[in-house]
N, C-alpha and C positions, 0 to 999 in steps of 0.2 A: 384558438385553444379553448377548450371547455373548462368549466370550473373544476371538474374532477381532475383534469390534467394539471391544472395550476397548483393543486395541492399535493401532487404526487412527487415525492422526493426523487432527485436524479438518480440516486443509488438503486432505485428499483428498475431502472432502464437496463435491459440485458446487455447492451453494448458497453454501458458504463461499468457494470459489474465485471464483465470480461476484462476490460481495461484495468480495473483495480486489481483483479486477480493476477493479471500478467505483471503489473508493476510490483505487486507483493512478491511474486516469484523472482523477479529480477533483483529486488532488494535482498532477498534471501540468499541468492547466489553471490551477490556482491559482499554480503556479510560473511559468508563462508570463505570466500577468497581472502578477504581482509584478515580473518582470524587465522588463516593458514600461513600468513606471511611470517618471516622470522621475527620481525618487530612490528606487530600490528599497531595501527594508529587507533588508540583508545577513543579519541574524540570522534573519529570517523565511525567507529563501531557504535558509539552512543547515538550518533545522528542517524545511522542506518536503522538501528533498532527503534528509534523514535518515529521515523517515517513508516516502518512496517506496522507499528502499533496504530498510527493514525489511519492507515489504510484498512487494517483489520477492523477498527471501530466503524469505519464507513461501510464496510461489507456487512457488519452485524447490525448496523443501524438501519 
């Protein structure tokens, strides 16, 4: 590994970015499904939103 590669964040890796986007999309779908339930689990919704935000921050960082 070269010095340049050692300082490159993993989030700049195309495969890692694709995986993050896929996970973000999956969380979005799970959030939509939970919100459509007759009695949505608010704690689950909070957790899904938190996970989506963390991934969004990684994608932007």
